[in-house]
C-alpha positions in Angstrom: 0.0 0.0 0.0 1.4 3.3 -1.0 2.2 6.1 1.5 -0.3 8.4 -0.2 -3.1 5.8 0.0 -2.4 5.2 3.7 -2.5 9.0 4.4 -5.8 9.4 2.4 -7.4 6.5 4.3 -6.2 7.8 7.7 -7.6 11.3 6.8 -10.9 9.8 5.8 -11.0 7.7 9.0 -10.4 10.9 11.1 -13.1 12.8 9.2 -15.5 9.9 9.6 -15.0 9.9 13.4 -15.6 13.6 13.4 -18.8 13.1 11.3 -20.0 10.3 13.5 -19.5 12.4 16.6 -21.2 15.4 15.0 -24.3 13.3 14.2 -24.4 12.0 17.8 -24.0 15.4 19.3 -26.7 16.8 17.0 -29.1 14.0 18.0 -28.5 14.7 21.7 -29.1 18.4 21.1 -32.2 17.7 19.2 -33.6 15.7 22.1 -32.7 18.4 24.5 -34.2 21.1 22.2 -30.9 22.9 22.3 -28.8 24.7 19.7 -28.1 22.4 16.7 -25.3 21.8 14.3 -26.4 23.3 11.0 -27.1 20.8 8.2 -24.6 22.5 5.9 -21.9 21.8 8.5 -22.8 18.1 8.6 -22.7 18.0 4.8 -19.4 19.9 4.8 -17.9 17.3 7.0 -19.3 14.6 4.7 -17.8 16.3 1.6 -14.5 16.8 3.4 -14.0 13.1 3.7 -16.3 12.1 6.5 -19.2 10.6 4.4 -18.9 7.2 6.0 -19.1 8.7 9.5 -22.1 10.8 8.7 -23.8 7.8 7.1 -23.0 5.5 10.0 -24.0 8.2 12.6 -27.3 8.6 10.7 -28.0 4.9 11.0 -26.7 4.4 14.6 -28.4 7.4 16.1 -31.5 7.2 13.9 -30.9 10.9 13.1 -31.8 12.7 9.9 -33.2 9.5 8.4 -36.4 11.2 7.3 -34.6 13.9 5.3 -34.3 12.6 1.7 -31.1 14.6 1.1 -29.4 12.8 4.0 -31.0 9.4 3.4 -29.7 9.4 -0.2 -26.9 12.0 0.0 -24.8 10.4 2.7 -24.4 7.0 1.0 -23.7 8.7 -2.4 -21.1 11.0 -0.9 -19.5 8.0 0.8 -19.5 6.0 -2.4 -18.0 8.9 -4.4 -15.2 9.3 -1.8 -14.3 5.6 -2.1 -14.4 5.8 -5.9 -12.2 8.9 -5.8 -9.6 7.2 -3.5 -9.6 4.1 -5.7 -9.2 6.1 -8.8 -6.4 8.3 -7.5 -4.4 5.5 -6.1 -4.8 2.8 -8.7 
């Protein structure tokens, strides 16, 4: 495995942990009727390499699952990120 691929996968893993955490925090804040993380921030994390974490957080916390743009957008972003990494490092 090339050094660049390792770095890209580590970056995506870190961003996914951040995305997963953001979804969990936003779900807790939603239950407490507190200030929320803006949806554009959640999508920004997804587009910055955290698509898998946003998608996993959505499923684990049952959060944003009724919003079609999250329901379909998170898996598509995750898939596009994986395709991009495979393409760039093949």
